[in-house]
C-alpha positions in Angstrom: 0.0 0.0 0.0 1.4 3.4 -0.9 2.2 6.0 1.7 -0.9 7.9 0.6 -3.0 4.8 0.8 -1.7 4.1 4.4 -2.6 7.7 5.3 -6.1 7.3 4.0 -6.6 4.1 5.9 -5.3 5.6 9.2 -7.5 8.6 8.8 -10.5 6.5 7.9 -10.2 4.7 11.3 -10.3 7.9 13.2 -13.4 9.4 14.9 -15.1 12.2 13.1 -14.3 15.7 14.4 -17.8 16.4 15.7 -17.8 13.2 17.8 -14.5 14.3 19.3 -16.0 17.6 20.6 -16.5 18.0 24.3 -19.9 16.7 25.5 -21.1 20.2 26.6 -20.4 21.5 23.0 -22.3 18.6 21.4 -25.2 19.2 23.8 -25.3 22.9 22.8 -25.3 22.0 19.1 -28.2 19.6 19.6 -30.1 22.2 21.7 -30.1 24.5 18.7 -31.8 21.9 16.6 -35.6 21.1 16.6 -36.2 18.1 18.9 -37.1 15.8 15.9 -33.8 16.7 14.2 -31.8 16.1 17.3 -33.5 12.7 17.7 -32.3 11.8 14.2 -28.7 11.9 15.3 -29.3 8.6 17.2 -28.7 6.7 13.9 -25.2 8.1 13.4 -23.4 5.7 15.5 -23.6 3.8 18.8 -22.0 6.7 20.6 -24.8 9.0 19.4 -27.7 6.7 20.1 -28.7 8.2 23.4 -27.1 11.7 23.4 -30.3 13.4 22.3 -32.3 11.7 25.0 -30.0 13.2 27.7 -30.3 16.8 26.5 -31.0 19.1 29.4 -33.1 21.4 27.3 -36.4 20.5 25.7 -38.2 23.0 23.4 -41.6 21.6 22.4 -43.0 24.3 20.2 -44.8 25.0 16.9 -41.7 23.9 14.9 -42.0 20.4 16.4 -45.7 20.4 15.5 -45.1 21.5 11.9 -42.3 18.9 11.5 -44.8 16.2 12.7 -47.4 17.5 10.2 -44.9 17.3 7.3 -44.4 13.6 8.2 -48.2 13.0 8.3 -48.0 12.5 12.0 -49.9 15.3 13.7 -50.4 13.8 17.1 -48.4 16.3 19.2 -49.4 14.7 22.5 -48.0 11.2 21.5 -44.8 12.8 20.3 -44.3 14.7 23.6 -45.1 11.6 25.6 -42.5 9.6 23.7 -39.9 12.3 24.1 -40.4 12.5 27.9 -40.6 8.7 28.2 -37.2 8.2 26.5 -35.5 11.2 28.2 -32.7 10.4 30.7 -31.4 12.7 33.3 -32.5 16.2 34.5 -34.5 18.6 32.3 -32.9 22.0 33.1 -35.0 23.9 30.5 -38.5 23.1 29.4 -40.5 25.2 26.9 -44.0 24.2 25.8 -46.2 25.9 23.3 -49.3 24.1 24.4 -51.7 25.9 22.1 -50.7 23.6 19.3 -52.7 20.9 21.1 -55.9 22.8 20.0 -55.0 21.9 16.4 -53.4 18.5 16.8 -55.9 17.1 19.3 -59.3 18.3 18.1 -61.1 15.7 20.2 -59.6 17.1 23.4 -61.9 18.5 26.0 -60.6 21.4 28.2 -60.3 19.0 31.1 -58.3 16.4 29.1 -56.0 19.0 27.8 -55.3 20.4 31.2 -54.7 16.9 32.6 -52.2 16.1 29.9 -50.2 19.3 30.5 -50.4 18.9 34.3 -48.8 15.4 33.8 -46.0 16.9 31.6 -45.4 19.7 34.1 -45.3 17.3 37.0 -42.7 15.3 35.2 -40.3 18.2 34.5 -40.7 19.7 38.0 -39.6 16.4 39.5 -36.5 16.3 37.2 -34.6 19.4 38.2 -36.2 22.0 35.9 -34.7 25.5 36.3 -36.2 27.3 33.3 -39.8 26.7 32.6 -41.9 28.4 29.9 -45.6 27.6 29.3 -47.6 29.3 26.5 -51.2 28.3 26.5 -54.1 29.0 24.2 -55.8 32.4 24.6 -58.9 31.0 26.3 -57.4 31.7 29.8 -58.8 28.5 31.3 -55.7 26.6 32.2 -55.1 26.7 36.0 -51.5 26.3 37.0 -51.0 23.0 38.9 -49.6 22.8 42.4 -46.4 21.2 41.0 -45.3 24.6 39.7 -45.8 26.5 42.9 -44.0 23.7 44.9 -41.0 23.5 42.6 -37.9 24.7 44.5 -35.5 24.4 41.6 -37.1 27.0 39.4 -34.9 30.1 38.6 -36.8 31.3 35.5 -40.6 31.1 35.0 -42.4 32.4 31.9 -46.2 32.0 31.7 -48.8 33.0 29.1 -52.6 32.7 29.2 -52.9 30.9 32.5 -55.0 31.2 35.7 -52.6 32.0 38.6 -54.0 30.9 42.0 -51.4 29.9 44.5 -52.4 27.1 46.9 -52.9 28.0 50.6 -49.8 25.9 51.5 -47.5 27.9 49.1 -44.0 28.2 50.6 -42.9 30.4 47.8 -40.5 30.4 44.8 -37.4 30.2 46.9 -34.8 30.3 44.1 -36.8 32.1 41.4 -34.8 35.0 39.8 -36.8 35.9 36.7 -40.6 35.9 36.4 -42.5 37.0 33.2 -46.3 36.8 33.2 -48.3 37.6 30.1 -52.1 37.6 29.8 -52.3 36.0 33.3 -55.5 36.0 35.4 -54.7 36.4 39.1 -57.2 34.8 41.5 -56.7 35.6 45.2 -56.4 32.8 47.6 -57.9 34.9 50.4 -57.9 38.7 49.8 -54.6 38.8 47.9 -52.7 36.7 45.4 -49.4 36.5 47.2 -46.1 35.7 45.3 -43.2 35.0 47.7 -39.9 35.1 45.9 -37.1 36.3 48.1 -34.4 36.0 45.3 -36.6 37.5 42.5 -34.6 40.1 40.5 -36.8 40.7 37.4 -40.6 40.8 37.2 -42.6 41.5 34.0 -46.4 41.8 33.8 -48.0 42.1 30.3 -51.7 42.5 29.8 -52.6 40.7 33.1 -56.0 40.6 34.7 -56.7 40.9 38.4 -53.5 42.8 39.2 -55.4 44.7 41.9 -55.1 41.5 44.0 -51.4 41.0 43.4 -49.0 41.2 46.3 -45.3 40.7 45.6 -43.0 39.7 48.5 -39.6 40.2 47.0 -37.3 42.7 48.8 -34.4 42.1 46.3 -36.4 42.9 43.1 -34.2 45.0 40.8 -36.2 45.3 37.5 -40.0 45.9 37.2 -41.8 46.0 33.8 -45.6 46.6 33.7 -47.3 46.9 30.3 -51.0 47.2 29.3 -52.6 46.2 32.6 -56.3 46.0 32.2 -57.0 46.6 35.9 -55.7 48.9 38.5 -52.4 47.7 39.9 -51.6 48.5 43.4 -48.1 49.9 43.0 -47.7 50.1 46.8 -47.0 46.3 46.7 -43.6 47.3 45.4 -42.9 50.0 48.0 -40.6 47.7 50.0 -38.5 46.8 47.0 -35.7 49.2 47.9 -33.3 47.6 45.4 -35.4 48.5 42.3 -33.0 49.9 39.7 -35.2 49.6 36.5 -38.9 50.6 36.4 -40.8 50.6 33.1 -44.5 51.4 33.3 -46.7 51.4 30.1 -50.4 51.4 30.9 -52.9 52.6 28.3 -55.7 52.9 30.8 -56.9 51.7 34.2 -60.2 51.2 35.9 -60.8 54.1 38.3 -61.0 53.2 42.0 -62.2 56.1 44.1 -60.6 54.7 47.2 -57.1 54.8 45.6 -55.1 57.9 44.6 -53.2 56.8 41.5 -51.0 59.9 41.4 -49.8 59.7 45.0 -49.3 55.9 44.6 -46.9 56.4 41.6 -45.2 59.3 43.4 -44.7 57.2 46.5 -43.3 54.3 44.5 -40.6 56.7 43.0 -39.9 58.1 46.4 -39.5 54.7 47.9 -36.8 53.4 45.4 -33.7 55.4 46.1 -31.5 53.2 43.9 -33.6 53.7 40.7 -31.3 54.1 37.7 -33.6 53.6 34.7 -37.2 55.0 34.5 -39.6 54.6 31.5 -43.1 56.2 31.7 -45.7 56.4 29.0 -48.0 59.4 28.5 -50.7 58.1 30.8 -48.3 57.9 33.8 -46.8 61.2 33.0 -50.3 62.7 33.1 -50.8 61.1 36.6 -47.6 62.7 37.9 -48.4 66.0 36.2 -51.6 66.7 38.2 -51.3 69.7 40.4 -47.5 69.8 40.3 -47.5 73.5 39.2 -46.0 75.5 40.8 -44.7 73.2 43.6 -43.0 70.6 41.4 -42.4 66.9 42.1 -41.7 66.1 45.8 -38.7 63.8 45.1 -35.2 63.7 43.7 -33.9 60.7 41.7 -30.2 60.9 42.6 -29.2 57.6 40.9 -31.3 58.0 37.8 -29.1 58.0 34.6 -31.5 56.9 31.9 -35.0 58.5 31.5 -37.6 57.5 28.8 -40.8 59.5 28.6 -43.8 59.6 26.2 -45.1 63.2 26.4 -48.1 65.0 25.2 -46.5 68.2 23.8 -49.8 70.0 23.5 -50.5 70.0 27.3 -48.9 72.1 29.9 -49.0 69.4 32.7 -47.1 66.7 30.9 -44.5 69.1 29.6 -44.0 70.6 33.0 -43.8 67.1 34.6 -41.2 66.0 32.0 -39.0 69.0 32.8 -39.5 68.4 36.5 -38.3 64.8 36.2 -35.3 65.9 34.2 -34.4 68.6 36.7 -34.9 66.3 39.6 -32.4 63.8 38.2 -29.0 65.4 38.8 -27.1 62.5 37.3 -29.1 62.0 34.2 -26.9 60.9 31.3 -29.4 59.6 28.7 -32.8 61.0 27.8 -35.4 59.6 25.4 -38.5 61.5 24.5 -41.4 60.1 22.4 -43.8 62.7 21.1 -47.3 61.5 21.7 -49.7 64.1 20.2 -49.5 67.6 18.8 -52.4 70.1 18.4 -52.6 73.8 17.6 -53.7 74.8 21.2 -50.2 75.2 22.6 -49.9 78.9 23.5 -49.7 78.1 27.2 -47.0 75.6 26.6 -44.9 77.9 24.4 -45.2 80.6 27.1 -44.1 78.2 29.8 -41.0 77.1 27.8 -40.0 80.7 27.4 -39.9 81.3 31.1 -36.5 80.9 32.8 -37.9 78.9 35.7 -39.0 75.9 33.5 -35.4 74.7 33.4 -33.4 77.1 35.5 -30.3 74.9 36.1 -27.9 73.3 33.6 -28.0 69.6 33.0 -24.3 68.9 33.6 -24.4 65.1 33.2 -26.7 64.8 30.2 -24.8 63.4 27.2 -27.3 61.8 24.9 -30.8 62.9 23.9 -33.2 61.2 21.5 -36.5 62.6 20.3 -38.7 60.2 18.4 -41.9 60.7 16.3 -40.8 64.4 15.9 -43.5 66.5 14.2 -41.6 69.8 13.7 -44.1 71.8 15.8 -43.3 75.1 17.5 -43.4 73.4 20.9 -41.0 70.7 19.9 -38.6 73.2 18.4 -38.8 75.3 21.6 -38.1 72.2 23.7 -35.1 71.2 21.6 -33.7 74.8 21.8 -34.1 74.8 25.6 -32.3 71.5 26.0 -29.4 72.5 23.7 -28.9 75.7 25.8 -28.8 73.8 29.1 -26.6 70.8 28.3 -22.9 71.7 28.4 -21.9 68.0 28.4 -24.1 67.0 25.5 -22.4 64.8 22.9 -25.2 63.7 20.6 -28.9 64.6 20.0 -30.9 62.5 17.6 -34.2 63.8 16.3 -36.2 61.3 14.3 -39.5 61.7 12.4 -41.5 59.4 10.2 -42.5 62.1 7.6 -40.1 63.5 5.0 -37.3 65.7 6.2 -38.1 69.5 6.1 -35.0 71.4 5.0 -36.2 74.6 6.6 -36.7 72.8 9.9 -33.3 71.2 9.6 -31.6 74.6 9.1 -33.5 76.1 12.0 -32.3 73.2 14.3 -28.7 73.6 13.2 -28.8 77.3 14.0 -29.9 76.8 17.7 -27.2 77.8 20.1 -25.5 74.9 21.9 -24.0 75.0 25.4 -21.8 72.1 24.5 -19.1 72.8 21.8 -18.8 69.1 20.9 -22.6 68.4 20.6 -23.6 66.6 17.4 -27.2 67.0 16.1 -28.7 64.4 13.9 -32.1 65.0 12.2 -33.4 62.1 10.1 -36.2 60.0 9.0 -36.1 56.5 10.6 -38.3 54.1 12.4 -35.9 53.6 15.3 -33.1 55.3 17.2 -29.6 54.1 17.6 -27.9 56.0 20.5 -26.1 53.0 22.1 -28.5 53.4 25.0 -28.0 50.1 26.7 -30.3 49.5 29.6 
């Protein structure tokens, strides 16, 4: 045999390069594949036969369902049962898009469907699951089983379209760090729906019902996001979260409760979080803060705040005044984002206010980046920009973005505004998004 032939023979006996990779690397490669594709690797060799069955991450989603349909096997339930039956070892991450059961199992009753999902959830909670994500159908009838509330290994929990009613014997999510709830219906056990999570760092609530019953017991909470809540949320349940650093509140509307003062509740929340670094408020919440603040101003100072995002009605004196008060009361503000909400012709009072020295009497020494989005080139907006440019000696970049065509006359007027910072750059463009490197 020639030397080349010997080399070919030797190389042919060697393991392939992928099989020689460390096991954690192989696991990561297979985790990136749909489950059915990962299962196909079992035919490669004896070494690969059971690797897929020991993967710590299972994602059972619509891609698995579509793959089954392409093979004329649309029984999603049987496929998941087989996967769990053959699995070996802990399941660290479990993602289930359960709404595909509505298509694949047309004969299912609501009870049968819940019983099947309860069985799957019980299995993974007994096998060391740390990251659990359940996305149900939009009928909001699935009630979370006790196995979720009693799972001590959970560190990340994401739920959609479920009924959240903790059992009376709930000890709490002792190791939970991230909790994201979307379209959840909270049902109180007694008078409140209590969530005990001593290590919780991040909480997100999106479009949830029954938030007026919610009570969070998590003194270490650092990030709070509340969007599109359909009912009044008692923000005072977060008053004891002294470590809150990021607060984002976007509520289009709330049910009025005469016994509660929304404005004072929002103010008290901001007063009670001395470590707050990032604050995002939509126009509704700016309106709540803007009530009756003239001429006394906001009764708090946000000393740690460095990033402020506001949606402002530029045609109303209250929201403009409140926005400037928040800016003034944030002595370490570095990044400011303004989203223009509405503009009308009735702005004489606002223009008059922006011309008064008291509206922004001090310089903003730390402000470096400003972004104004949905700019409409109104007189009020131009006066606001002119005011900021004259009070920001540390400004490095201001981006003004509008959706309509660029107005050359407006661009020239903006460029002629005096700037307190000699190095300030002004960008005026037409885009759908801003890029200011504003990492939160």
